[in-house]
Rosetta silent file (secondary structure, phi, psi, omega in degrees, C-alpha in Angstrom):
SEQUENCE: MSKASTLKKSGTDWKRLHRMKDEEIDFSDIPPIDPTLFKKMVVRMPEKKVALSLRLDPQVIDWFKEQGPGYQTRINAVLKSYVEAHSDQTMTTAQQHGEGNEIPSSHP
SCORE:     score description
SCORE:     0.000 S_00000001
   1 L     0.000  133.313 -178.198  134.535  -19.554  139.279 S_00000001
   2 L   -75.645  155.738 -179.254  133.929  -23.264  139.713 S_00000001
   3 H   -60.477  -40.285 -178.853  135.445  -25.793  137.372 S_00000001
   4 H   -60.667  -39.922 -177.451  131.978  -27.047  136.364 S_00000001
   5 H   -73.902  -18.220  178.946  130.838  -23.599  135.239 S_00000001
   6 H   -90.994   -8.581 -179.121  133.918  -23.156  133.045 S_00000001
   7 L   -85.373  -14.424  179.929  133.401  -26.462  131.228 S_00000001
   8 L   -68.379  135.344  178.470  130.192  -25.357  129.456 S_00000001
   9 L   -80.448  133.901  179.805  130.698  -24.609  125.774 S_00000001
  10 L   -72.111  145.212  175.770  129.690  -21.094  124.787 S_00000001
  11 L   -86.144    0.690 -178.372  126.991  -20.680  122.149 S_00000001
  12 L   -77.234  136.372  174.583  128.814  -17.630  120.801 S_00000001
  13 L   -85.386   84.714 -173.303  130.331  -17.827  117.324 S_00000001
  14 H   -63.124  -36.647  179.547  133.651  -16.351  118.447 S_00000001
  15 H   -62.637  -45.922  178.602  135.318  -16.593  114.998 S_00000001
  16 H   -63.050  -41.789 -179.661  132.478  -14.612  113.388 S_00000001
  17 H   -61.466  -43.461 -179.921  132.550  -12.105  116.251 S_00000001
  18 H   -67.004  -27.978  178.812  136.299  -11.504  115.880 S_00000001
  19 H   -78.718  -19.335 -176.122  135.875  -10.940  112.118 S_00000001
  20 L   -66.725  143.718  173.376  133.167   -8.287  112.635 S_00000001
  21 L   -93.871  156.625 -179.319  133.987   -4.642  112.136 S_00000001
  22 H   -54.757  -36.896 -177.765  132.642   -2.036  114.556 S_00000001
  23 H   -65.972  -19.333 -177.768  130.336   -0.706  111.835 S_00000001
  24 H   -86.844   -7.975 -178.671  128.628   -4.106  111.610 S_00000001
  25 L   -77.995  129.148 -178.552  127.491   -4.104  115.239 S_00000001
  26 L   -89.987  111.676  178.766  123.757   -3.458  115.603 S_00000001
  27 L  -103.150   10.791 -172.760  123.107   -0.979  118.428 S_00000001
  28 L   -62.318  -24.909 -179.044  119.461   -0.335  117.476 S_00000001
  29 L   -93.812    6.609 -179.822  118.105   -2.061  120.594 S_00000001
  30 L  -108.841  120.074 -179.464  120.322   -0.058  122.965 S_00000001
  31 L   -67.141  149.779  178.017  118.943    3.318  124.097 S_00000001
  32 L   -64.172  148.273  179.353  121.293    6.302  123.820 S_00000001
  33 L   -94.572  118.033  179.786  123.139    7.225  127.000 S_00000001
  34 L   -94.963  132.872 -179.718  122.309   10.722  128.134 S_00000001
  35 H   -54.865  -27.911  178.812  124.882   12.368  130.465 S_00000001
  36 H   -68.648  -21.153  177.610  122.031   13.322  132.831 S_00000001
  37 H   -58.731  -40.665 -178.338  121.429    9.609  133.336 S_00000001
  38 H   -67.855  -26.861  178.593  124.656    9.367  135.330 S_00000001
  39 H   -70.490  -25.094 -178.571  123.547   12.180  137.651 S_00000001
  40 H   -88.344  -15.017 -174.937  120.516   10.111  138.661 S_00000001
  41 L   -73.470  146.514  172.170  122.454    6.908  139.331 S_00000001
  42 E  -130.154  149.577  175.917  123.250    5.616  142.785 S_00000001
  43 E   -94.235  124.268  178.937  125.537    2.775  143.787 S_00000001
  44 E   -98.540  114.823 -179.594  123.748    0.266  145.987 S_00000001
  45 L   -87.637  123.132 -179.993  126.141   -1.372  148.391 S_00000001
  46 L   -67.691  150.869  177.315  124.974   -4.848  149.412 S_00000001
  47 L   -68.417  134.361 -179.237  124.617   -5.620  153.078 S_00000001
  48 L   -69.166  134.274  177.924  127.636   -7.536  154.311 S_00000001
  49 L   -79.633  156.826  178.439  126.913  -11.160  155.143 S_00000001
  50 L  -105.462  124.655  178.315  127.933  -12.664  158.467 S_00000001
  51 L   -80.738  135.189  176.783  130.080  -15.799  158.321 S_00000001
  52 L  -153.132  162.813  176.218  129.119  -18.548  160.728 S_00000001
  53 L   -98.324  130.453 -175.543  129.364  -22.277  161.176 S_00000001
  54 L  -134.526  132.229  179.439  126.016  -24.041  160.896 S_00000001
  55 L   -96.008  120.621  179.126  125.235  -27.734  161.297 S_00000001
  56 L  -127.164  154.878  176.154  122.700  -29.031  158.781 S_00000001
  57 L   -61.894  141.266  179.978  121.561  -32.509  157.828 S_00000001
  58 H   -55.844  -35.530  179.974  123.578  -33.942  154.927 S_00000001
  59 H   -63.452  -36.276  179.629  120.359  -34.454  152.935 S_00000001
  60 H   -66.258  -49.712  179.614  119.569  -30.751  153.190 S_00000001
  61 H   -61.606  -45.242 -179.611  123.011  -29.678  151.981 S_00000001
  62 H   -58.113  -43.799 -179.085  122.980  -32.293  149.214 S_00000001
  63 H   -61.829  -46.657 -179.673  119.593  -31.079  147.961 S_00000001
  64 H   -64.465  -41.341  179.503  120.684  -27.443  147.823 S_00000001
  65 H   -64.782  -35.053  178.823  123.987  -28.346  146.137 S_00000001
  66 H   -64.049  -20.840 -179.624  122.113  -30.433  143.529 S_00000001
  67 L   -75.260  -10.632  177.467  120.280  -27.260  142.496 S_00000001
  68 L   109.818 -175.061 -178.798  123.553  -25.897  141.114 S_00000001
  69 L   -56.402  147.514  178.544  125.923  -23.045  141.916 S_00000001
  70 L    92.690   21.199 -176.082  124.763  -20.527  144.508 S_00000001
  71 H   -62.587  -35.062  179.736  123.422  -23.029  147.025 S_00000001
  72 H   -67.849  -36.091  177.063  124.453  -20.880  150.003 S_00000001
  73 H   -64.853  -40.741  178.032  122.615  -17.904  148.521 S_00000001
  74 H   -66.499  -40.175  176.602  119.508  -20.066  148.092 S_00000001
  75 H   -59.562  -43.848  178.155  119.745  -21.309  151.687 S_00000001
  76 H   -60.240  -42.971 -179.180  119.930  -17.665  152.800 S_00000001
  77 H   -64.338  -40.240  178.104  116.887  -16.792  150.662 S_00000001
  78 H   -64.026  -46.031  179.312  114.869  -19.687  152.131 S_00000001
  79 H   -64.040  -40.133  178.653  115.775  -18.679  155.680 S_00000001
  80 H   -63.280  -41.162  178.291  114.992  -15.026  154.957 S_00000001
  81 H   -63.667  -39.906  178.436  111.567  -16.015  153.565 S_00000001
  82 H   -62.521  -46.873  179.281  110.880  -18.106  156.662 S_00000001
  83 H   -59.064  -45.567 -178.887  111.793  -15.218  158.957 S_00000001
  84 H   -63.268  -41.576 -178.667  109.578  -12.868  156.977 S_00000001
  85 H   -68.923  -25.593 -175.825  106.637  -15.291  157.010 S_00000001
  86 L  -110.586   13.219 -178.064  106.917  -15.831  160.770 S_00000001
  87 L  -107.057  142.885  174.699  107.734  -12.326  161.882 S_00000001
  88 L   -68.175  -32.098 -178.205  105.287   -9.721  163.191 S_00000001
  89 L  -112.126   99.041 -177.385  107.410   -7.102  161.510 S_00000001
  90 L   -73.476  153.584  178.776  108.057   -8.186  157.927 S_00000001
  91 L   -68.595  141.950  174.662  111.142   -7.032  156.078 S_00000001
  92 L   -77.057  163.194  177.363  110.683   -4.124  153.728 S_00000001
  93 H   -58.352  -39.181  179.174  111.612   -4.555  150.061 S_00000001
  94 H   -61.998  -41.770  179.118  114.636   -2.327  150.668 S_00000001
  95 H   -66.144  -38.161 -179.599  115.808   -4.567  153.517 S_00000001
  96 H   -62.441  -35.070 -176.525  115.307   -7.679  151.373 S_00000001
  97 L  -100.541   11.140  177.499  117.549   -6.283  148.662 S_00000001
  98 L    70.900   19.874 -179.539  120.174   -4.787  150.940 S_00000001
  99 L   -79.832  166.692 -176.845  119.099   -1.278  150.025 S_00000001
 100 L   102.051  -15.059  175.899  119.560    1.625  152.325 S_00000001
 101 L  -102.835   58.118 -173.271  123.322    1.234  152.084 S_00000001
 102 E  -103.090  146.892  170.380  123.519    3.656  149.205 S_00000001
 103 E  -129.355  144.298 -179.507  126.148    6.138  148.200 S_00000001
 104 E   -61.151  151.660 -177.828  125.692    8.640  145.367 S_00000001
 105 L   -66.278  -18.409  179.421  127.314    7.670  142.065 S_00000001
 106 L   -79.183   -7.215  179.029  129.518   10.756  142.247 S_00000001
 107 L   -64.992  133.765 -177.554  131.246    9.283  145.327 S_00000001
 108 L   -65.608    0.000    0.000  134.878    8.421  144.449 S_00000001
């Protein structure tokens, strides 16, 4: 976690939260968990990224960094969109989200 992201003050009233009893917590907006729900779940393993050294103009890097944390992820998303827009064979939604690398939730 970057230092900048840890400096933001939380909007949570932590003192009030610590004083609350379990009975005071409102769960009305949370649907009940049915055991059959877990049988339907799958764990989606993200596709592993490839590390490489890439030379970019300083202005490009500066712009992406100015957008906040996750600049490398955004650069990847921009490049992926470019590839998709200029490819005869566009990526499927599953490929875009790293799907297809699934293991059943019952896997240890």
